N, C-alpha and C positions, 0 to 999 in steps of 0.2 A: 181747149177753148169752149165757150158757151155761146150758142146762137139763139138770141131771144126774138128773132123775127124771121119766120120762113113759112112757106105755104106747102107743107109736106103732106097734109091729109088728103087722101084720094077722093076725087070727084065731088069736092065740097065748095070749090070756088074756081078761080082761074089758075090755080096751082097744079099740083099733080093730077093728071087726068084719070089715073086708075092706080090700083095697088102696085102693079109692076113698076110704074114710074116712081111711086113713093119708096119702094124698096131700093131702086136704083139710086135715088137721091140720098137715102139714108146711108147706103154704102159709100157714096161719094163724100158725104159729110164726115163720116167716121174716118175715112182714109185721109181727109184733109186736116184732121186733127181736132174735130169737134167731138166732145164727149157728151154734151147735153144740148138738146134742141127744144125750143118752145114752139109747138104747133100753133100758128097764129093766123087762121084764115080770116078773110074779110067778113065783117058784119056790116052790110051796106043795104039799107032799105031800098026796095024796088029791084034789087039785083041779086044779092046774096043773103038769103033769109036764114042765116045760121044763128043759133042761140048758144048760150053758155052750156046748158046740159048736153046739147047735141055735140058740141066740140069736145067736151070732156069724154063723152062716150066714144067718139071716133078716135080720140087720142089713145085711150086704153086699148081699143081694138087693134090699132096700128102697132102699139107696143108689143102686144101679143104676137103679131105677125113678125116683128123684128126678132123676137126671141126664137120663134120657130125657124127663122132663116139665119140664125146665128149672126145677127148684126148687133154688136154691143153698144148701140146708141141709146142713151136714156132720153125719154120724152117727158115733157110737161106741157101745160096748155096755157093758152091766152087767146087773144084775138087782135086783129087789125081793126079796131073799133072806129067806124066812121063817125064824124061829128053829127050829132042829132040834138034837137032841142031838149029832150028829156034824158040826156046822157047819164046824169047822176042817178036818177030814179031807176033807169034800166040797169046800171051797175049794181045798185042795192038789191034789185029784184033778181039778179043773176042772169039777165038776158044778155047784157054785155059782160065781158070777161077780162079781169085783170090777169097779170102774169102769175101763174102758180098760186093763186089765191092770196096774193100779196097786196100791198098798197100801190104797187106800180102798175100802170095801165097804158098800153099803147093807144095813141090817138092819131087817127088818119084824117087830116083835113081834106077838103076838096082840092083836086090837083090843079085846076086852072083858075079858080076864083077864091080869094081869101074869104073865110067865113066872116059874117058881120059880128061885131062885138067880140072878136076872138080873144082879146086879153081878158075881158070879163068872163068868158067861158072857162079859160084856164084858171083864173083866180078862184072861181066858184068850185072848180074841181079840187083845187088844193085846199080850199077852206073846208071841204067835205072830208079831208084826211087822205087824199090820194096824191101820188106823185105821177103827174102826166108825163109820158114819153112821146114827144112829137116824132112821128116816123118820117124818115127821109126828107127833111126840110130842103136839102140841097137839090132835090129833084122837082120841087114844086115850081110851076111856071111863074108864080107870082112873087117868088123870093126876090127877084131883081128890083121890084119896087117896094118891097116890104122888109128888107133885111134889118132895118132898125127895130122893127117889131119882133123879129126872130131873136135879136140880141137882147131886147128887153125881157122877153119870155125866158130865155136861158138864165138871165141874171136874177129873175124872180123865182127860180126854183123849178122851172119846167125843164125836164131832161130832153136832150137832143140825141137822136139815133140816126147815124149815117148808114147808107148802104155801101158795102164793101166794093161793089162794082163801080161805084161812082168815082173812086180814087183811080181806077185803071182806065177811065174814059168810056166804060161800057154804056153809060147813059148820056154820052155826048159831052161836048166841051163845057157847056154851061154848068151841068151838074158837077163836073170835075173841078171847075173853078171854085164853086161855092163850097164843095166838100173840103178842098185844100184850104180855102180861106177860113172856114169855120174851125178847122183843126188848128190852123196857125194862130187864130185869135183865142184859142182855148175855150170853145163853146160846146164841145162835143163830149157826151158821156159814154156812149155805147156805139160800137160798130157791129153790124149784123148783115146777114146775106140777103134777106128778102128773096130767097131762092124760090123759084116756081117750077123748075124742071132741071134737066141735066145738060141742056144745050144752050138755049137763049138766056136763061136766068139761072145759072148753076150755083151750087154751093161753092163759095170761093173765099171763105173767111181768112185762110192763111195768106192769100195774096193781099187782102185788105190790111191784115196785120203787118205784113212786110212793108207795104207802102206807107202806112201810118208811122211805123218805126223809123223810116227814113226822114219823115218830117218832124217827129216829136221825140224820138228815142224809144228804146225798147221798153222801158219801165212804163211810160204812159200808154204805149200800144198794148201792153199786157192788161193795164187797167180797162182799156176799151173792150177787150174780148174775154177777160177772165175775172178780174177782181170785182168790178162793179156788177157785171151780170150775175156772178155768184152771190153777191150781196142782195140783189133783187130777188133771187129765188128763195132765199131764207128770210126775206122781208126785213132786212136791216134798214134803219132809217138813213136817209142820205148823209146826215152829219157823221155817221160812223164809217162811211166809205171814202176811198181816196178822192180828195177834192179835184175838180177840173181846174187846170192851171189858170184860166182866165175868169173864173167865177168865184165869188166869195162863197165858201162852203156854208156860211151861216145863213145865207138867203134861203127863202122857202121853208122857214122853220115850221110852218103849219103842217108840212108833210111828215114831220116826226111824230104826229099823233096817229094812232091806229085808226084805219077806217072801221066803221061799225061792224061789217061782216067778216073782218079778218079773223082767222082762227089762230094766229100765231102772235101772242103777246109776249112781253118781257124781253124784247130784243133791242132795248135802248142803249146798252152798254157799248163802248167802243169795239169795233169789229177787229178780229184777228184772223189771218188766213187759215190757221189750223182749226179754229172754232167754226168758221164758215164751212170748211170741208166736212167737218163732222155733221153739221146741220144738213148739208146737201145729201150726205149718205142717208141720214134719217128721213129726209124728205122723200127720197125715192123708195126707201124701204116701206114707208107709209103708203105711197101711191100704188106700189106693186107687190 
């Protein structure tokens, strides 16, 4: 499995407090069946002043530590990018960080208040060539009154990423309800852990996979934790990846255009599992 959202880097946000916790989390992830994890700390003005270069450097340092401690977990980078007015400019400048240098970018909206002009924000991000991935929509307190907006975003090409623990009830009944409803209505692209430690917010992607498989079947559950995340890491366009059952895969076609700073062109042909696996190997050979 591939985990595209976790707070594994030590001492950089509210995730792993120190290197010992990072190593413990990495061991737990690998034991749980995760082969690749994207380190995605918060970038949140006024609270977590992380930058793209800082996150990349911290990820490479942690990868070195994992090798020294014989933990065979591959790392890549990204960020839980909080919504800010100059989001696109900061992406292009490298201050905000997409996943593995791809067109795919995690977007974290405010937890308790829906951002103003939210649909315009996501439209502009797509028009700039990116594929936004809205993080943990099921846990946002405002989803109760804005679910139609969430559905419109999903159908316009915005990807949706659920937290695995939401399906087990770890975030309460409301998050579990919306997670199951979004899966049932075919609006979810990716399942991730959003792990912060090994106790309160542990790596639990295999549990999420099992619960999703009960709702949707094993094939779609595999797409949530393997096929689509693998395609993200090698920057495949959304149209080349397995479509989400409830979404017209032709929507969001602007995201098939390369973002200006992407270094991986020529990936527009239909994806195949073997070809993606080869590109993943090359990706990590290049990084490490």
